[in-house]
C-alpha positions in Angstrom: -7.0 6.1 8.7 -7.1 6.1 12.3 -10.7 5.0 12.3 -9.7 2.3 9.9 -7.0 1.3 12.5 -9.3 1.9 15.5 -12.2 -0.4 14.0 -10.1 -3.3 12.7 -8.3 -3.5 16.3 -11.6 -3.7 17.8 -12.4 -6.7 16.0 -9.1 -8.5 16.8 -11.3 -10.9 19.5 -11.5 -12.8 16.3 -8.2 -12.8 15.3 -6.2 -14.6 18.3 -2.8 -15.2 16.4 -0.1 -17.7 16.9 2.7 -16.4 19.2 6.1 -16.3 18.5 9.1 -14.4 19.7 8.9 -10.7 18.7 12.0 -9.4 20.7 13.6 -6.7 18.5 17.2 -7.0 17.9 19.4 -5.3 20.1 20.1 -1.8 19.0 23.9 -1.6 17.8 24.1 1.8 16.2 27.5 1.2 14.8 26.6 -2.4 13.2 26.3 -2.6 9.7 23.2 -4.5 9.2 23.2 -6.8 6.1 20.1 -7.5 4.0 17.6 -10.0 4.0 17.8 -12.3 0.8 16.2 -10.6 -2.0 13.3 -12.8 -3.4 13.5 -13.6 -6.7 10.9 -11.3 -8.4 13.4 -8.6 -7.2 16.5 -10.0 -7.1 18.1 -7.8 -9.8 17.0 -4.5 -8.4 14.8 -2.6 -5.6 11.0 -3.2 -6.5 9.1 -0.1 -6.8 5.3 -0.1 -6.7 3.0 2.3 -8.3 -0.5 2.8 -6.8 -2.8 3.9 -9.1 -6.7 4.7 -8.0 -8.0 3.2 -11.5 -11.3 5.2 -11.6 -9.3 8.3 -11.3 -6.4 8.1 -13.2 -7.5 8.5 -16.7 -10.2 10.6 -16.0 -9.6 14.4 -17.7 -13.0 15.9 -16.8 -12.5 18.8 -14.5 -16.1 19.6 -13.4 -15.7 18.2 -9.9 -19.1 18.7 -8.4 -19.8 17.0 -4.8 -21.5 13.9 -5.3 -21.5 14.3 -9.0 -22.7 11.7 -11.1 -20.3 9.5 -13.7 -22.1 11.5 -16.3 -21.0 15.0 -14.7 -17.8 14.1 -13.3 -16.5 11.7 -15.7 -14.6 8.7 -15.0 -11.3 6.7 -15.8 -11.2 3.6 -18.0 -8.9 0.4 -18.5 -8.2 2.1 -21.9 -6.7 5.1 -20.7 -3.4 3.2 -19.9 -2.2 3.6 -23.1 1.5 2.8 -24.3 2.2 6.8 -23.7 0.6 6.5 -20.0 2.1 2.9 -19.2 5.2 4.2 -20.5 5.0 7.5 -18.1 4.5 5.2 -15.4 7.5 3.2 -16.1 9.6 6.4 -16.4 9.5 6.4 -12.2 11.5 3.2 -12.1 8.1 1.5 -11.5 8.4 -2.6 -11.4 4.5 -3.0 -10.2 1.4 -1.5 -10.9 -1.0 -1.9 -8.1 -4.3 -1.3 -10.1 -6.8 0.0 -7.1 -10.2 -1.0 -7.5 -10.4 -3.4 -9.9 -12.5 -5.9 -8.4 -16.3 -5.5 -9.2 -17.5 -3.3 -6.1 -21.0 -2.1 -5.4 -21.7 1.4 -7.1 -24.6 3.5 -7.5 -25.1 3.5 -11.3 -27.8 1.6 -13.2 -26.2 -1.6 -15.2 -29.3 -3.8 -15.0 -29.1 -4.0 -18.6 -25.8 -6.1 -18.3 -27.8 -8.4 -15.8 -25.8 -6.4 -12.9 -28.5 -5.8 -9.9 -28.6 -2.2 -8.6 -26.7 -1.3 -5.3 -28.8 0.2 -2.4 -27.1 3.8 -1.7 -28.0 3.3 1.9 -25.2 0.7 2.3 -22.6 2.0 -0.2 -20.3 4.7 0.6 -20.4 7.5 -1.9 -21.8 7.9 -5.6 -18.8 5.8 -6.8 -18.7 3.1 -4.4 -15.8 2.1 -2.0 -13.3 -0.4 -3.6 -13.5 -2.5 -0.4 -17.3 -3.4 -0.9 -16.5 -6.4 -3.3 -19.7 -7.3 -5.0 -18.1 -9.9 -7.4 -14.7 -11.5 -7.1 -14.8 -12.8 -10.6 -15.4 -9.9 -12.2 -14.4 -6.3 -12.6 -16.2 -2.7 -12.1 -18.2 -1.9 -15.3 -17.2 1.9 -14.5 -14.0 1.1 -15.9 -14.8 -0.5 -19.0 -15.6 1.0 -22.6 -18.0 -1.3 -22.9 -19.4 -3.0 -19.5 -20.3 -6.2 -21.7 -16.9 -6.7 -22.3 -15.2 -5.5 -19.1 -13.1 -8.8 -18.3 -11.8 -8.9 -21.8 -10.8 -4.9 -21.5 -8.8 -5.5 -18.3 -7.1 -8.7 -19.8 -6.0 -6.6 -22.3 -4.9 -4.1 -19.6 -2.8 -6.8 -18.1 -1.1 -7.9 -21.2 0.0 -4.0 -21.9 1.5 -3.7 -18.7 3.3 -6.9 -19.2 4.7 -5.7 -22.6 6.0 -2.5 -20.6 8.1 -4.6 -18.7 5.8 -4.0 -15.4 3.6 -6.4 -13.4 0.3 -6.4 -12.3 -1.1 -6.4 -8.4 -5.0 -6.2 -7.7 -6.5 -6.0 -4.5 -8.1 -8.9 -2.3 -10.5 -8.2 0.5 -10.6 -11.4 2.6 -12.2 -10.0 5.4 -15.7 -8.5 4.6 -17.6 -8.1 1.1 -20.5 -6.1 -0.1 -23.5 -6.3 2.1 -25.1 -7.8 -1.0 -22.6 -10.0 -2.6 -23.7 -11.5 -6.0 -21.4 -12.9 -8.5 -22.8 -13.1 -12.2 -19.2 -14.3 -13.5 -18.1 -17.0 -11.2 -17.2 -20.0 -12.6 -19.4 -23.2 -13.1 -19.6 -25.2 -9.7 -18.3 -22.1 -7.8 -21.0 -20.8 -5.0 -21.5 -17.3 -3.8 -20.3 -16.1 -0.5 -23.3 -17.0 1.8 -24.9 -19.2 -0.5 -24.9 -22.4 1.6 -25.0 -20.7 5.0 -27.1 -22.0 7.9 -28.5 -18.8 9.0 -30.6 -20.0 11.9 -27.1 -19.9 14.0 -25.0 -17.2 14.8 -21.8 -19.2 13.5 -21.0 -22.6 12.1 -17.1 -23.1 10.7 -18.5 -23.8 7.2 -21.0 -20.7 7.2 -19.2 -17.8 5.1 -20.7 -14.9 7.5 -22.1 -14.6 10.8 -25.3 -13.9 11.8 -27.7 -12.3 14.4 -30.4 -14.8 14.1 -34.1 -13.6 14.2 -32.9 -10.0 13.6 -33.3 -8.1 10.2 -30.4 -5.1 9.8 -31.0 -1.6 10.2 -29.3 1.1 8.1 -27.3 3.1 10.3 -28.5 6.4 12.1 -27.0 9.1 9.8 -25.0 12.1 11.3 -27.0 15.8 11.2 -24.4 16.7 8.5 -24.7 13.7 6.2 -27.3 12.8 3.2 -27.1 9.6 1.2 -26.0 11.0 -2.1 -25.7 14.4 -0.8 -29.5 14.5 -0.7 -30.2 14.0 -4.3 -33.1 11.6 -4.8 -33.1 7.7 -5.5 -35.5 5.2 -5.7 -33.2 3.0 -3.3 -32.3 5.8 -1.1 -35.4 5.3 1.7 -33.3 4.4 5.0 -33.8 0.4 4.5 -32.2 -2.4 3.5 -33.6 -5.9 3.3 -31.4 -8.5 5.3 -32.8 -10.8 7.1 -31.2 -12.2 9.3 -28.9 -9.2 9.9 -25.0 -10.2 9.2 -21.8 -8.9 11.2 -20.5 -5.7 10.1 -17.3 -5.9 8.0 -15.2 -4.3 11.2 -16.7 -7.0 13.8 -19.8 -5.0 14.9 -22.3 -7.6 15.9 -25.2 -4.7 16.0 -28.0 -4.9 13.9 -27.8 -1.4 13.3 -24.1 -0.4 12.8 -22.8 3.0 13.3 -22.0 5.5 10.7 -18.2 4.8 11.7 -18.3 1.5 11.4 -17.7 -0.5 7.8 -21.7 -0.8 7.4 -21.2 -1.0 3.6 -19.7 -4.7 4.3 -20.1 -7.6 6.0 -17.5 -9.7 8.2 -16.0 -13.0 6.6 -15.9 -16.3 8.9 -12.8 -17.9 8.6 -13.4 -20.5 11.1 -12.9 -18.1 14.1 -15.8 -18.8 16.6 -17.3 -15.6 18.2 -15.6 -16.1 21.4 -12.0 -15.8 19.5 -11.2 -19.7 19.2 -10.0 -21.6 16.3 -12.3 -24.2 14.7 -9.3 -25.6 12.1 -5.9 -26.8 12.6 -3.2 -24.5 14.3 0.0 -23.8 12.6 2.9 -25.1 14.5 5.4 -22.4 15.5 8.2 -23.8 13.7 6.5 -23.3 10.7 8.1 -19.9 11.1 11.2 -21.1 9.7 9.5 -23.2 7.1 9.4 -22.4 3.5 6.2 -22.0 1.2 6.6 -25.5 0.1 6.6 -27.1 3.6 3.6 -24.8 4.4 1.9 -25.9 1.5 2.4 -29.8 2.4 1.0 -29.1 5.8 -2.4 -27.8 4.4 -2.8 -31.1 2.3 -5.5 -33.4 3.2 -6.7 -31.3 6.3 -10.2 -29.8 6.5 -10.4 -26.2 6.6 -13.5 -23.9 6.7 -15.5 -23.1 3.3 -14.6 -19.6 3.3 -10.7 -20.5 2.9 -11.4 -22.7 -0.5 -13.5 -19.8 -1.6 -10.6 -17.4 -1.8 -8.0 -19.7 -2.7 -10.1 -20.5 -5.8 -10.6 -16.5 -6.0 -6.9 -16.0 -6.2 -6.0 -18.7 -8.3 -8.5 -17.7 -11.2 -6.8 -14.2 -11.2 -3.5 -15.6 -11.0 -4.3 -17.9 -13.7 -5.7 -14.8 -15.8 -2.1 -13.4 -15.6 -2.3 -11.3 -12.4 1.1 -11.5 -10.7 0.2 -10.6 -7.4 -2.2 -8.9 -4.3 -2.6 -6.3 -2.2 -4.5 -7.5 0.8 -6.7 -5.4 2.8 -6.7 -5.5 6.4 -5.0 -8.9 6.5 -4.3 -8.8 10.7 -8.2 -9.4 10.9 -7.9 -12.6 9.5 -6.2 -15.3 11.2 -2.4 -16.2 10.0 -3.4 -19.8 9.5 -5.2 -18.8 6.4 -2.6 -16.5 5.0 -0.4 -20.0 5.1 -3.0 -21.6 3.8 -3.5 -19.2 1.2 -0.4 -17.9 0.1 1.3 -21.2 -0.6 -1.1 -22.4 -2.9 -0.4 -18.9 -4.8 3.3 -19.7 -4.5 2.5 -22.9 -6.0 1.3 -21.7 -8.9 3.1 -18.5 -9.1 6.7 -18.6 -6.9 7.0 -15.1 -8.3 4.0 -13.8 -6.9 4.3 -10.6 -5.2 1.9 -10.6 -1.9 1.7 -7.2 0.2 -0.6 -7.0 2.8 -2.0 -4.0 5.3 -1.1 -4.9 9.0 -0.8 -2.1 11.5 0.2 -4.2 14.8 4.1 -4.0 14.9 3.9 -7.1 17.3 2.1 -9.2 14.4 4.7 -8.3 11.6 6.7 -11.2 12.0 4.1 -13.2 12.1 2.2 -12.6 9.2 5.9 -12.4 7.3 6.9 -15.7 8.6 4.0 -18.1 9.3 1.5 -16.0 7.0 4.3 -16.1 4.4 3.2 -12.4 3.4 6.2 -11.3 1.2 5.8 -7.2 2.1 4.1 -5.3 5.1 3.2 -1.8 5.1 5.8 -0.1 7.4 3.4 2.3 8.4 2.9 2.5 12.3 6.5 2.7 12.7 8.3 4.6 9.5 6.0 6.1 7.8 4.3 8.0 11.0 7.6 8.8 12.6 8.9 10.1 8.9 5.8 12.2 9.0 6.1 13.6 12.2 9.8 14.7 10.8 8.3 16.1 7.7 5.8 18.4 10.1 8.8 19.4 11.9 7.6 17.7 15.3 9.6 14.6 15.3 13.5 14.1 15.7 15.4 12.1 12.6 16.9 9.6 15.6 13.7 8.0 15.7 14.1 6.6 12.2 17.6 5.2 13.0 16.1 3.5 16.0 13.3 1.9 13.9 15.3 1.1 11.2 17.5 -0.9 13.6 14.5 -2.5 15.4 13.4 -4.0 12.0 16.6 -5.2 11.2 15.6 -9.0 10.6 12.6 -8.0 8.6 13.6 -4.8 7.1 13.3 -6.2 3.3 9.8 -7.1 4.1 8.5 -3.8 5.3 7.2 -1.9 2.2 8.3 2.3 2.5 5.6 4.9 1.3 4.7 8.3 1.7 1.3 8.1 0.3 -1.2 6.0 -0.3 -5.4 6.1 -1.0 -5.7 6.0 3.2 -3.2 8.9 3.9 -3.0 11.9 3.5 -1.5 13.9 0.8 1.9 15.3 1.5 1.0 18.5 -0.1 -2.6 18.9 2.1 -2.4 21.4 4.7 -3.3 19.0 7.2 -0.1 17.1 6.3 3.0 19.1 5.1 1.3 21.6 3.2 4.0 21.3 0.7 5.0 18.9 -1.4 8.6 19.8 -1.9 8.9 18.8 2.0 8.3 15.1 0.5 11.9 15.2 -0.9 14.2 14.5 1.7 11.5 12.2 2.9 11.1 10.5 0.1 15.1 10.2 -0.3 15.4 8.5 2.9 12.1 6.5 2.7 13.4 4.9 -0.8 17.3 4.3 -0.2 17.5 3.4 3.4 16.2 -0.1 3.4 16.1 -3.1 0.9 12.7 -3.1 1.2 10.2 -2.0 -2.1 8.9 1.4 -2.5 5.4 2.6 -3.1 4.3 5.7 -4.8 1.0 7.1 -5.0 -0.3 8.2 -8.7 -0.3 12.5 -8.4 2.5 12.2 -5.3 5.1 12.9 -7.8 3.4 16.1 -9.2 2.2 17.6 -5.6 -1.4 16.6 -5.7 -2.9 18.2 -2.6 -5.9 16.3 -2.3 -7.5 19.7 -1.6 -11.8 19.4 -2.3 -14.6 17.6 -0.4 -15.6 15.3 -3.3 -18.9 14.2 -1.4 -18.1 11.3 0.5 -14.7 11.7 0.0 -13.1 14.5 2.2 -10.2 17.1 1.8 -6.6 15.8 2.4 -7.0 12.4 0.8 -8.0 11.7 -2.7 -11.4 10.5 -2.7 -11.4 6.5 -3.3 -15.7 7.0 -2.9 -16.6 9.4 -5.7 -16.3 10.1 -9.4 -13.7 12.8 -9.2 -11.0 14.6 -11.4 -7.4 15.0 -9.6 -6.1 18.5 -10.8 -2.5 18.3 -10.3 -2.6 14.5 -12.0 -4.6 15.8 -14.7 -1.6 18.6 -15.8 0.5 15.6 -16.2 -2.1 13.6 -18.0 -2.0 16.6 -20.6 -5.1 15.7 -22.4 -4.1 11.9 -22.6 -0.5 12.7 -23.9 0.8 11.8 -20.6 3.9 13.8 -21.1 3.5 16.5 -18.5 3.2 19.5 -20.8 0.6 21.3 -18.5 2.4 21.5 -15.5 3.7 24.0 -14.2 7.5 24.6 -13.6 7.4 23.4 -10.1 5.2 20.8 -10.3 7.9 19.8 -13.6 10.7 19.9 -11.1 8.8 17.9 -8.6 8.1 15.3 -11.5 11.7 15.2 -12.5 13.1 14.8 -9.1 10.8 11.6 -8.3 11.8 10.3 -12.3 15.6 10.8 -10.9 15.2 9.2 -7.7 13.5 6.3 -8.2 15.3 5.0 -11.4 18.6 5.3 -9.4 16.8 3.5 -6.7 15.6 1.0 -9.0 19.3 0.1 -10.5 21.4 1.0 -7.7 23.2 -2.2 -6.7 23.8 -0.9 -3.1 20.3 -0.7 -2.3 20.4 -4.2 -2.2 23.4 -4.3 0.0 24.5 -3.1 3.5 23.4 -0.3 5.6 25.0 1.5 7.9 23.5 4.5 10.1 25.9 7.6 10.3 23.6 9.8 12.6 24.4 8.7 15.8 28.2 9.3 15.1 27.8 12.6 13.5 25.4 13.8 16.3 28.2 13.4 18.8 30.7 15.1 16.5 29.6 18.5 17.6 29.3 20.0 14.3 26.1 21.7 12.7 24.8 18.4 12.0 21.4 17.8 13.9 18.1 16.1 14.4 17.0 17.8 11.0 19.3 15.9 9.0 20.0 12.0 8.5 22.9 10.3 7.1 23.4 7.0 6.5 25.5 4.8 4.0 24.4 1.7 1.7 27.1 -0.4 -0.1 28.1 -3.4 -2.1 31.7 -4.5 -3.2 30.8 -2.7 -6.6 29.2 0.6 -5.6 29.3 2.9 -2.3 26.8 5.5 -1.5 26.8 8.1 1.2 23.2 9.7 1.4 22.5 12.7 3.5 19.0 14.7 4.0 18.2 17.7 5.1 14.6 18.7 6.7 14.6 22.1 7.1 12.5 23.8 5.0 13.7 27.1 5.6 17.1 27.1 6.0 20.3 25.4 4.4 23.2 23.9 6.2 26.7 23.2 6.3 28.7 21.0 8.4 31.5 18.2 7.8 30.0 14.5 7.8 32.0 12.0 9.7 32.6 8.3 8.4 33.4 6.1 11.0 36.7 3.7 10.9 34.1 0.8 10.6 32.9 2.5 7.2 36.2 3.3 5.7 37.6 -0.6 6.8 34.6 -2.1 5.1 35.1 0.0 2.1 39.0 -0.6 1.9 40.0 3.0 1.5 43.6 4.0 2.6 44.4 7.2 3.4 44.0 9.9 0.7 41.3 12.0 -1.2 38.6 10.2 -3.3 35.9 11.7 -5.6 32.3 12.0 -5.3 29.3 12.1 -7.5 25.8 13.3 -6.3 23.5 10.9 -8.2 20.7 13.4 -7.7 22.4 16.6 -9.2 25.4 15.5 -10.9 27.5 17.6 -8.8 31.1 16.7 -7.6 32.6 16.6 -3.9 35.6 14.9 -2.4 35.9 12.2 0.5 39.3 13.1 2.6 40.6 10.1 4.6 43.2 10.5 7.2 44.0 8.1 10.0 41.4 5.7 8.9 38.5 8.3 9.2 36.4 9.7 6.5 35.5 13.3 5.9 32.8 14.8 3.6 32.2 18.8 3.3 28.5 18.8 2.9 26.3 21.8 2.0 22.6 21.5 1.5 19.8 23.9 0.7 16.6 23.9 2.4 15.0 20.5 2.1 18.2 19.3 -0.1 19.5 15.9 -0.2 22.5 14.3 -1.7 23.6 10.5 -2.7 26.9 10.7 -3.0 28.4 7.5 -4.8 32.2 6.6 -4.6 34.0 7.3 -7.8 36.4 4.2 -8.2 
């Protein structure tokens, strides 16, 4: 992930963005923050996104040979998302399933019988290929189909099944780059492939889809001493050569004819009308459009000439939206100019106003640009909240930092999606992260309940998958996205296709139950779309046993009042009296007296004592324990 971010930042000379006032709100530790207006699609409760790596989810084979073939290691299919599987996903409170790796990307498997050209392993990462090197945006990965000739029909059936279970469908769109050999077999009549009409004699032209290095041929990267293509297995195309004349810029913006191994060498950079010097070759979006709705953005672009690439991606997303896809996760959105996102997202909203648009952006000073000008519904809260919470889980950081971040994001907190795992991040249970899946329990309570934003779960997180093995190109601590592989802890939940958790260990079953309880509560608790008040600063100053190893806050609306307390010490429990300030007691309109509380995680009872307008709750937490007390009226 750090290499990915660094590579992205190196290319930002191409994405000089519209500046706007990004000053954070003042830090008022005792003030309750009102929520952002909830979007129409999650007005009935907090959204929960379940990210599944589609290729791995249904695979029951356990061989797990490094660099193994599909036949050796197996592969999951669209058809593995049975009614039982979808019910199991829905049990986690899921509202949206992000099916990762659906668009047809480069793979090292012979599908020439279906008219698909072979991909060259010299420019493919792993044997199963990176899902972010898309080869055909109008089709789906043939690996995922029982009958590759009917792969699109099988995905359409999966969309229908997902909708029947009351969940919506997200897929990836990767505008910044495509596979080095993009070749669409399934494109509609009149659609031209990326690069098909480019003037390759020049480095840049506004309506070229790629950037070129005229007069030079592409060269395969120089491999590190410890790397062999396909793990050293023979392959007729693994010859250290790939025909690309003239050479194109690489996906992360590298302009060398021979990209480095650490570059995104399997992809080529897409041109959005940003000249090589970083200047724009299209109309800039006026700054006041940060305060305008998507309808105004849509009207702004009508009648304006835009780069050809913009039109191509507009046609792609509207193709999938018309098919029933409910939204998109955008890869490395910050590497594409914000005007393009205004154009693209307003066109999507014109077709589906409830579309769920999630983007990967890693520079906090750009967050407001991409939300307000780029019309993103949600961004990853990675660099701020996740990174700080990871340090807390590792015992390396104070919980106070989370309070500061939440206040700094108060004006956009609804748009900052929270997560503890995804395909780019280390698994919680990996020794390189926390080494124990239980350390994710208090963190998940905090991450899920502290804001109105959606929460994202990664498949296998709920059963403590550690991502323990080197799979070939994919290395330990992250579940591989490049290889054919079985995911052991997740396979025990699958239980041979029953999807009932029957093969889980008692500890894994307990963890799964925790996630189900928490996520179902988060989905249905009205207070989580209400106000927030941090209790941390007040209790640190109270002089009790409360410390930087705990985090406490309140969430409330008129019909539900919650107090959340989490404890991050994995060895020792803690006891203290939690103080509720007068501002909260007043907001809840509580007179002096005793009030009943019920923990929404365990069902246990407790009491809130109000005296002289101040509240006190006796709290006792086991190691890594949390409580979510609801006031019983």
